[in-house]
C-alpha positions as a printed Julia matrix, in Angstrom:
241×3 Matrix{Float64}:
  -0.8    -9.46  -17.15
   0.39   -7.56  -14.1
   1.03   -3.88  -13.39
   4.07   -2.53  -11.7
   4.61    0.33   -9.16
   7.91    2.06   -8.88
   8.67    5.01   -6.54
   5.15    5.94   -6.19
   4.21    5.64   -9.84
   2.3     3.12  -11.93
   4.6     2.33  -14.85
   1.71    1.44  -17.15
   0.17    4.95  -16.72
   0.94    8.06  -18.57
   2.57   10.51  -16.09
   0.85   14.0   -16.16
   1.98   15.82  -13.0
  -0.63   17.99  -11.14
   0.27   20.87   -8.92
  -2.83   19.95   -6.81
  -1.15   17.81   -4.29
   0.62   17.97   -0.9
   2.75   15.82    1.3
   1.05   13.16    3.36
   1.33   13.52    7.14
   4.55   12.05    8.49
   4.54    8.21    8.67
   1.17    8.17    6.95
   1.15    5.43    4.21
  -1.92    4.73    1.99
  -4.39    2.29    3.42
  -7.64    3.22    1.78
  -8.7     3.06   -1.99
 -11.54    5.35   -3.07
 -13.15    4.86   -6.36
 -14.77    7.95   -8.01
 -16.21    9.0   -11.39
 -15.97   12.13  -13.41
 -16.99   13.57  -16.72
 -16.36   17.09  -18.13
 -18.49   18.54  -19.3
 -21.14   16.56  -17.38
 -22.18   13.41  -19.3
 -19.54   13.97  -22.09
 -16.53   11.82  -22.59
 -13.11   12.38  -24.32
 -11.55   15.59  -25.29
  -9.01   15.95  -22.51
 -11.04   18.27  -20.34
 -10.46   16.15  -17.23
  -6.73   16.08  -17.8
  -6.74   19.89  -18.18
  -8.9    20.39  -15.25
  -6.51   18.33  -12.91
  -3.56   20.35  -14.17
  -5.17   23.79  -13.87
  -5.16   24.19  -17.58
  -8.82   24.11  -18.35
 -10.15   27.1   -20.46
 -13.08   28.18  -18.27
 -14.66   29.73  -21.4
 -14.63   26.52  -23.42
 -18.03   25.43  -22.01
 -20.7    27.17  -19.98
 -20.5    24.62  -17.18
 -16.88   25.37  -16.63
 -17.83   28.7   -15.22
 -19.35   27.1   -12.28
 -16.05   25.22  -11.3
 -13.83   28.13  -12.21
 -10.69   28.17  -10.06
 -11.27   24.97   -8.24
  -8.08   22.94   -7.57
  -8.59   19.18   -7.39
  -6.83   16.03   -8.47
  -6.72   12.31   -8.17
  -3.98    9.96   -8.25
  -5.23    8.12  -11.33
  -7.69    8.66  -14.18
  -8.98    5.63  -16.04
 -10.54    6.81  -19.25
 -13.31    5.08  -21.16
 -10.92    3.53  -23.67
  -8.72    2.17  -20.81
  -5.93    4.78  -21.05
  -4.46    5.35  -17.55
  -3.09    8.85  -16.49
  -1.42    9.45  -13.25
  -1.46   12.97  -11.83
   0.03   12.53   -8.29
   2.43   10.03   -6.81
   0.8     7.38   -4.6
   3.21    8.47   -1.85
   1.73   11.96   -1.89
  -1.68   13.41   -1.1
  -4.0    14.02   -3.89
  -7.04   16.36   -3.57
  -9.86   14.05   -4.35
 -11.94   13.17   -1.21
 -12.84   16.6     0.34
 -14.68   16.58    3.69
 -14.71   12.82    4.35
 -14.56   10.13    6.97
 -13.78    6.35    6.98
 -14.66    4.38   10.17
 -14.43    7.44   12.36
 -11.17    8.64   10.7
 -11.51   12.01    9.12
  -9.57   13.71    6.3
  -9.36   10.66    3.9
  -7.06   12.42    1.52
  -4.31   12.08    4.09
  -4.26    8.22    3.89
  -6.05    7.25    0.66
  -5.53    6.7    -2.95
  -8.04    8.13   -5.22
  -8.88    6.63   -8.74
 -11.29    8.53  -11.09
 -13.25    6.47  -13.65
 -14.33    8.6   -16.64
 -18.05    8.03  -16.46
 -21.22    9.1   -14.68
 -23.45    7.59  -11.99
 -26.07    6.13  -14.43
 -23.81    5.32  -17.44
 -22.37    1.77  -17.69
 -18.57    1.68  -17.36
 -16.6    -0.1   -20.12
 -15.18   -3.6   -20.22
 -11.59   -2.37  -20.37
 -12.21   -0.02  -17.39
 -13.2    -2.91  -15.21
 -10.17   -5.03  -16.44
  -7.71   -2.26  -15.81
  -9.15   -1.19  -12.67
  -8.56   -4.68  -11.36
  -4.99   -4.75  -12.56
  -4.2    -1.51  -10.85
  -5.89   -2.54   -7.62
  -3.95   -5.79   -7.58
  -0.73   -3.84   -7.93
  -1.68   -1.46   -5.13
  -2.69   -4.29   -2.78
   0.76   -5.88   -3.37
   2.72   -2.8    -2.81
   0.93   -1.22    0.2
   0.66   -3.57    3.07
  -2.05   -1.41    4.85
  -4.36   -1.67    1.87
  -6.76   -4.58    1.91
  -9.97   -5.56   -0.15
 -12.19   -4.4     2.71
 -10.63   -0.96    2.5
 -11.87   -0.26   -1.01
 -14.88    2.19   -1.03
 -16.78    4.45   -3.26
 -16.65    8.23   -2.66
 -20.25    7.94   -1.56
 -19.16    5.79    1.36
 -16.75    8.37    2.77
 -18.92   11.45    2.05
 -22.53    9.97    2.47
 -25.34   12.45    1.55
 -22.61   14.75   -0.17
 -21.3    12.34   -2.92
 -22.91    9.57   -4.99
 -20.07    8.26   -7.16
 -19.18    5.84   -8.53
 -22.91    5.47   -8.76
 -25.46    2.7    -9.24
 -23.98    1.83  -12.67
 -20.78    0.64  -11.17
 -20.78   -3.11  -10.74
 -19.08   -3.9    -7.5
 -19.66   -7.54   -7.87
 -18.07   -7.6   -11.3
 -15.17   -5.48   -9.89
 -14.69   -7.86   -6.98
 -14.78  -10.9    -9.2
 -12.23   -9.46  -11.49
  -9.91   -8.55   -8.61
  -9.95  -12.11   -7.26
  -9.58  -13.78  -10.67
  -6.19  -15.09  -11.81
  -4.45  -12.32  -13.74
  -4.57  -12.77  -17.51
  -4.19  -10.51  -20.58
  -7.42   -8.45  -20.93
  -9.35   -8.7   -24.21
  -9.5    -4.99  -25.08
 -13.09   -4.18  -26.0
 -12.3    -0.48  -26.1
 -15.18    1.7   -24.89
 -17.77   -0.97  -24.81
 -20.16   -0.38  -21.95
 -20.91   -3.35  -19.57
 -24.45   -3.73  -18.42
 -24.99   -4.62  -14.85
 -26.53   -7.86  -13.85
 -25.86   -7.49  -10.15
 -28.46   -6.93   -7.46
 -29.0    -3.35   -6.67
 -28.85   -3.76   -2.95
 -25.31   -5.07   -2.7
 -22.6    -3.34   -0.79
 -20.48   -0.8    -2.45
 -17.38   -1.54   -0.51
 -15.23   -4.33   -2.08
 -15.44   -6.97    0.46
 -17.86   -5.82    3.18
 -20.85   -3.48    4.05
 -20.44    0.21    3.13
 -18.46    2.1     5.78
 -20.4     3.86    8.31
 -18.14    6.94    8.41
 -20.16    9.94    9.63
 -19.79   13.28    7.74
 -17.47   15.53    9.55
 -19.46   18.62   10.93
 -16.6    20.95   10.14
 -13.38   21.46    8.27
 -13.19   21.67    4.51
  -9.82   21.34    2.56
  -7.68   24.37    2.6
  -8.42   26.92   -0.03
  -5.62   25.88   -2.2
  -7.08   22.45   -2.03
 -10.66   23.39   -2.17
 -13.18   20.78   -3.3
 -16.36   21.71   -5.4
 -19.34   22.53   -3.3
 -22.4    20.21   -3.48
 -24.1    22.34   -6.04
 -21.06   23.16   -8.16
 -19.14   20.0    -8.94
 -17.44   18.4   -11.92
 -20.09   16.06  -13.71
 -22.62   17.34  -11.29
 -21.58   15.09   -8.53
 -17.95   14.36   -8.68
 -14.75   15.58   -6.8
């Protein structure tokens, strides 16, 4: 099985356009892939809250936690839900608002040149079998389409915002992800929603192919107010966008 990109969209994803996006800088093509996680409310899955949050349709009164993130405007290019459903909110050729204050190998403002994929999950909860399978399929399609994107330019949010972010967390099995990415494409056996327990060593690199990036945290410059990221103490799923 292979996935296909066409005009900035993944054909296998449900298109849910978000207003929380902006043009990339002139001549800037994606050359970094950032893996995140998110759950809304924190630790709860399903219910469509993430989709509504990324499209500015979340009812802030629906849950007490939502008052802490009221008015925030964030997005990602893709959301990969626990059951394997893929939702695309922003064209890959546009700038999603997922990274916030960030730096990769000395280059700041990762939103300008990255693609952000949100996994429905939390740092300590095992991700599902189908999430790993479909994340590998998506990644292969992106690597084929964008020539500047390579396996050593796949990182976690924690790598580009060290000390500020921790996702995708210790439950994400980077070794498993890399193995799936390098394996010969085949039709996945859909074990919907089944968590995968990690067997990998806890000390391995989070980056898919090399040591974690040593990007320093920028000392100044948050996203514009219309593109504001949650603060360190008021974030989706306690530690997300």
